[in-house]
C-alpha positions as CSV (number, residue, x, y, z in Angstrom):
1,X,28.6,18.2,-49.0
2,X,25.6,16.3,-50.3
3,X,26.5,13.3,-48.2
4,X,26.6,15.5,-45.1
5,X,23.3,17.1,-45.8
6,X,21.7,13.7,-46.5
7,X,23.1,12.3,-43.3
8,X,21.7,15.2,-41.1
9,X,18.3,15.0,-42.8
10,X,18.3,11.1,-42.3
11,X,19.0,11.4,-38.6
12,X,16.4,14.2,-38.2
13,X,13.8,12.1,-39.8
14,X,14.8,9.0,-37.8
15,X,14.6,11.0,-34.5
16,X,11.1,12.3,-35.3
17,X,9.9,8.7,-36.2
18,X,11.5,7.4,-33.0
19,X,9.8,10.0,-30.8
20,X,6.5,9.6,-32.6
21,X,6.6,5.8,-32.0
22,X,7.7,5.9,-28.4
23,X,5.7,8.8,-27.1
24,X,3.0,9.0,-29.7
25,X,1.2,12.0,-31.3
26,X,-2.1,11.4,-29.5
27,X,-2.0,11.2,-25.8
28,X,-2.9,7.7,-24.5
29,X,-4.7,9.2,-21.5
30,X,-7.5,10.2,-23.8
31,X,-8.3,6.5,-24.4
32,X,-7.7,5.3,-20.8
33,X,-10.9,4.7,-18.8
34,X,-8.9,3.5,-15.7
35,X,-8.4,7.1,-14.7
36,X,-12.2,7.4,-14.1
37,X,-12.2,4.2,-12.1
38,X,-9.2,5.3,-10.1
39,X,-11.0,8.4,-9.1
40,X,-13.9,6.4,-7.5
41,X,-11.8,4.0,-5.5
42,X,-8.6,4.5,-3.5
43,X,-6.6,2.2,-1.5
44,X,-5.9,2.5,2.3
45,X,-3.0,0.5,3.6
46,X,-3.3,-0.9,7.1
47,X,-0.9,-3.3,8.8
48,X,-1.3,-6.2,11.3
49,X,1.4,-7.5,13.5
50,X,2.2,-11.2,13.3
51,X,4.6,-13.5,15.3
52,X,6.5,-15.7,12.8
53,X,7.0,-19.4,13.1
54,X,9.6,-21.6,11.5
55,X,9.2,-22.0,7.8
56,X,7.5,-18.6,7.3
57,X,8.6,-16.7,4.2
58,X,7.6,-13.2,3.0
59,X,5.5,-14.7,0.2
60,X,3.7,-17.3,2.5
61,X,2.8,-14.5,5.0
62,X,1.5,-12.2,2.3
63,X,-0.6,-15.1,0.9
64,X,-1.9,-16.0,4.3
65,X,-3.5,-12.5,4.7
66,X,-5.5,-11.6,1.6
67,X,-6.7,-8.1,0.8
68,X,-9.8,-6.7,-0.8
69,X,-7.7,-5.1,-3.5
70,X,-5.7,-6.9,-6.1
71,X,-2.1,-5.7,-5.7
72,X,0.9,-7.3,-7.4
73,X,3.3,-9.3,-5.4
74,X,6.2,-6.8,-6.0
75,X,4.1,-3.9,-4.7
76,X,3.1,-6.0,-1.6
77,X,6.7,-6.9,-1.0
78,X,7.9,-3.3,-1.3
79,X,5.3,-2.3,1.3
80,X,6.3,-5.2,3.4
81,X,9.9,-4.1,3.5
82,X,8.9,-0.5,4.2
83,X,7.1,-1.8,7.3
84,X,9.9,-4.1,8.2
85,X,13.2,-2.6,7.1
86,X,15.3,-4.8,9.2
87,X,14.3,-7.8,7.2
88,X,15.9,-6.5,4.0
89,X,19.3,-7.8,4.9
90,X,18.5,-10.7,7.4
91,X,16.2,-13.7,7.4
92,X,13.1,-14.0,9.6
93,X,13.6,-15.6,12.8
94,X,10.9,-17.7,14.5
95,X,9.1,-15.7,17.2
96,X,9.8,-12.4,15.6
97,X,7.1,-9.7,15.6
98,X,6.6,-8.3,12.0
99,X,4.0,-6.2,10.3
100,X,2.0,-7.4,7.3
101,X,0.3,-4.8,4.9
102,X,-3.4,-5.2,4.4
103,X,-5.1,-3.1,1.6
104,X,-8.6,-1.8,1.9
105,X,-10.9,-0.1,-0.6
106,X,-12.0,3.5,0.1
107,X,-14.8,4.7,-2.3
108,X,-14.8,8.5,-3.1
109,X,-17.3,10.4,-5.0
110,X,-15.2,12.6,-7.4
111,X,-18.2,14.6,-8.7
112,X,-17.7,17.9,-6.8
């Protein structure tokens, strides 16, 4: 019986420690200053149409048209495939008209 009680207490303590280490007792948002900056700048996504040539890849097209905003390559590629869903399962063909996402900053004043 003692062994059973010890096992239950051990697992309860281990669960509490695991939750405390993964989620934390103090919310991380209290220390994050990016939330204030995110309030002041938002991103507007535009697209431009481009005719492909031989040798074009998704990465080369995204690199050819830079944006004002720093966006990671996976995010850019996800937006690219949203604009061009037909390219998810086929390669680009020279002479094909595709859309490339362009990101612009929009400054908002959040003090209302």
